[in-house]
N, C-alpha and C positions, 0 to 999 in steps of 0.2 A: 126708787121712791120704795116705801114699805106698806104693805096694809094700814097699819096706821094713820099715815098721810094721806090715803086714799079717801076722796067724800065722790062720792055718785052723784052728790045733787050740785057740787062745783062746777058750772064752767070749763070747759075744755081750756088752759092756757094756747097763745095762738102766738105764731109769729105775725109781725105787721105786712101781709102779702098785700093788703088791698093798695096799702101806701107805694109798697114798690112795684104793683102793676100799675097804679097812675100815674107814678114819676117816668116809667117807660112810655104810658103814652102820651104825655105831657110832653119829653123829649122828642118821640116820634113826631108830633103835631108838631113840635117846633121846626125838627128839620122838612118837613112836608112842607109848610110855610115858604120858608127860607129857601127849598127845590123850586117851589111853584114861581115865588118871587123874579127869584134866579134865571128860570125859562122865560118869564115874561119877558124881562131884560136883554134878552139874548134874539125874540123876535125881531125887532124894529129893522137891522139891516139886510141880515138873512130873506124876512118876507117880502121889503123892498124888491130886492133883486131878482126873488122867487116867482115875484109880477111878471119881472122885466122878462123873463122867458117863459111863460106858460103860457095856455091860453084858457078861456073859458071853464068849465066840469072839472079839465083837468086839474086848475087851483083845488080842489078838493084833496088834492094828494098832497098837500101843502100839510094839508089840517091833518088827514089821515094820520103823516107822520110827523109832526108836532104832539100830536095824543100819545101817539107810540112811546115815543123818547121820553114825553111828560109819564107816564106810567110807568114807562122802566124802571123810573128815576123814582117812583114812589114805591114801586117794591124793590127796589136798592135800601128805602130808608126802612123798611121792615127788617128784611135780610141782613143787609150789610151798612150796618149805620155809619162805620167807618171808610169805606170807599164812597160813600154820596158826601161824605164829609170834606172829602178828598176832592173830590167831584165839585163841589158847590166852590170852594176855594178859588176852582180852575176857573166857574162858572163866573164868577166875581173877576178874573180877570179877562177872562173873552165879550161880558159885558163892555168894560170898560176900555177896552180897543176897539169897541163899533164907530168909536172918535175918529180913528184911522185905521178901517175895513180890511188892510188886504186880508188878517188871516178869514176873515168871511169870505171874499172876492176868491181868492185862492183855492178854497175847500168847495166852494158853492163850483168853481169852475173844475176842481177835478172832480169831485160826484158826479159832474154831467159828462163828462168825457168819460168815466165809467160806464155811466148807464147808457151813455151812446154806443159804444163797443160791446153791451151785454145785447143790447137792440139788436145792431146790426148782425153779430153774430144768428142773430136768431131771421134775420133778413127782413126784419121789419124797418121805420122810416129811419133814416139818416139823421145827423144829430143837429138837425135844424128841426125839427118834428118832436124831437124828446119831450117837451113843454105841451103837445095836446094829448098824451098818453097817461091816462089815471095813473094806473103801475108805474111808469116809468117817472112821473114825478112824487108819486110816493117815496120811491126806492131814491131819487138825489137828494131829496129831505132827509132821508135816515142817513145818505153815505156821508151829505154836509155835516150834520150834526153830529155823527159819529170823529166825525176829522177834526171839528172845532172843539169835541170836547175830550178827546187826546191832548190833543196839542193845548188846552188849558189845563189837562191834569200835568203836562210835562212842564207848562208854564211854571203851575203853582209847584212842584217838586224843586223847578232851580229858586222859586222864590226862598221858599223853606229853608232848602239848603245852605245860600248866600247867608241867608237870615242867622241858622246855626253859626254858622261861620264867622259871621262880623259877632254875634254874641260871644262865641268863646274867645275872639281875637281881644274884644273891649274888657272883657271878664279878668 
């Protein structure tokens, strides 16, 4: 730019930063909504199983665990959108699998066993009474969610891989 082109009274030329951040916010809001719906869709069967093995105030541990998983997903939405998109894809598949909830039952039993081992190592109650401890129920909920999320991601990755191979085969 030369001195002849410079006009101190003219507004500076700017890029469209507002629309870029607005687009990013819309994308975040869409992913956050999808994540929230997926978390809600995955709750019925595991909540039913959880209520069956917990007692009293310890059930609050299920709420704490679910909120922790949901909050982690919301954070991943902001920081790692590709990861949460993959998790969302797996979440859809695990939500559909609740019609035959073997994954949820196995994940819950594995988490319950792991937590009972952790608590027995500390001299706490045996396997039967894990459902009475707020801490144990929270940990069981977190472990169950982690197992189901990892299984969902693996299943989603497998479906994508098979789909890509099928598309290549058909072209």
